[in-house]
Every structure is written in structure tokens, then in C-alpha cells.
C-alpha positions as CSV (number, residue, x, y, z in Angstrom):
1,M,-19.6,40.4,2.8
2,L,-22.5,39.6,5.2
3,L,-22.4,36.0,4.1
4,L,-18.7,35.7,5.0
5,V,-19.4,37.1,8.4
6,R,-22.2,34.6,9.1
7,I,-20.0,31.7,7.9
8,A,-17.2,32.8,10.1
9,Q,-19.5,33.0,13.1
10,Q,-20.5,29.3,12.5
11,L,-16.9,28.1,12.4
12,P,-15.5,26.5,15.6
13,I,-12.7,28.3,17.4
14,G,-9.4,26.6,16.5
15,I,-7.8,26.7,20.0
16,P,-9.4,24.4,22.6
17,S,-10.1,26.0,25.9
18,T,-9.5,22.9,28.0
19,G,-6.0,22.1,26.8
20,P,-4.6,18.8,25.4
21,D,-6.1,15.5,26.6
22,F,-3.0,13.5,27.5
23,G,-5.1,10.5,28.6
24,R,-6.5,10.1,25.1
25,F,-3.1,10.6,23.6
26,L,-1.6,7.9,25.8
27,L,-4.5,5.5,25.0
28,N,-4.0,6.1,21.2
29,A,-0.2,5.5,21.6
30,L,-1.0,2.3,23.4
31,F,-3.3,1.1,20.6
32,L,-0.6,2.1,18.1
33,L,2.0,0.0,19.9
34,L,-0.5,-2.9,20.0
35,W,-1.2,-2.8,16.3
36,V,2.6,-2.5,15.5
37,V,3.1,-5.7,17.5
38,V,0.2,-7.4,15.7
39,S,1.5,-6.4,12.3
40,A,5.0,-7.5,13.1
41,L,3.7,-10.9,14.2
42,G,1.6,-11.1,11.1
43,F,4.6,-10.3,8.9
44,A,6.8,-12.8,10.8
45,I,4.3,-15.5,10.1
46,A,3.1,-14.6,6.6
47,V,6.5,-14.0,4.8
48,P,8.2,-17.3,5.7
49,V,5.0,-19.2,4.8
50,A,4.8,-17.4,1.5
51,M,8.5,-18.2,0.8
52,R,7.8,-21.9,1.5
53,V,4.8,-22.0,-0.7
54,F,6.8,-20.2,-3.4
55,N,9.6,-22.8,-3.1
56,R,7.1,-25.6,-3.4
57,M,5.6,-24.1,-6.5
58,T,9.0,-24.0,-8.2
59,P,10.4,-27.5,-7.6
60,G,13.2,-27.3,-10.2
61,I,14.8,-24.0,-9.0
62,D,16.8,-23.4,-5.8
63,E,16.0,-19.8,-5.3
64,M,18.6,-19.2,-2.6
65,A,21.4,-20.5,-4.8
66,E,20.1,-18.3,-7.6
67,L,20.1,-15.3,-5.4
68,K,23.7,-16.0,-4.3
69,R,24.7,-16.2,-8.0
70,G,23.1,-12.8,-8.5
71,N,20.1,-13.8,-10.5
72,T,18.1,-10.5,-10.6
73,A,14.9,-12.1,-12.1
74,V,14.6,-14.5,-9.1
75,A,15.2,-11.6,-6.7
76,I,12.4,-9.5,-8.4
77,V,9.9,-12.4,-8.3
78,M,10.7,-13.2,-4.6
79,G,10.5,-9.5,-3.8
80,A,7.1,-9.3,-5.5
81,T,6.0,-12.3,-3.5
82,V,7.0,-10.7,-0.2
83,L,5.4,-7.5,-1.2
84,A,2.1,-9.3,-2.0
85,M,2.2,-11.0,1.4
86,V,2.9,-7.6,3.1
87,L,-0.1,-6.1,1.3
88,L,-2.3,-9.0,2.4
89,V,-1.3,-8.6,6.0
90,V,-1.8,-4.8,5.9
91,A,-5.3,-5.4,4.4
92,V,-6.2,-7.8,7.2
93,V,-4.9,-5.6,10.0
94,L,-6.6,-2.5,8.7
95,K,-10.0,-4.2,8.2
């Protein structure tokens, strides 16, 4: 029991006495907005480039025509390509 009392005395008090720091909150919100814009620009550049590279790698297939005909396999492969580019951009932005 004495051990629990000593541990409890070492714990910090959960309620800050100074109140919330709105300046730090606004600064973090600004950085969040900045990284959202950077990520959106990265996605806007990476995904079309990935689709063009994918189209160049498959010269005998018109992917857009196949998608219009309802070819699910082409849709899955193109979706996986887009997902790979998204993961790449996220890895770069978070580094």
C-alpha cells in the first residue's frame, strides 16, 4: 500500500493550472493545414504521372476504354497503382 502512495505522489497532476495554450493550438493547426496542402499537391502530381507511366508500360491496352466496358481486372490494377503512389507520397511527406 505504501508503494502505491509513493507512486501516486510522483504522478503529475492531470489538470494544467495555466489553462489551454491557444497560441500553440493555432500554430499546430497552421502546420496541419500546410501539410494538407503539401500532400494534396503531391497527390495531384504523383497520381497522373503514375497513370501515364502505367499506360506506357501497357502499350496494347487502352485502360480507359476497358474501364468504360466494365473490366474489373483493369480497375483493380489501376486502383492498386494509385494506392501505391499514395503510399509513396505519404511516406515522403511523413519522413
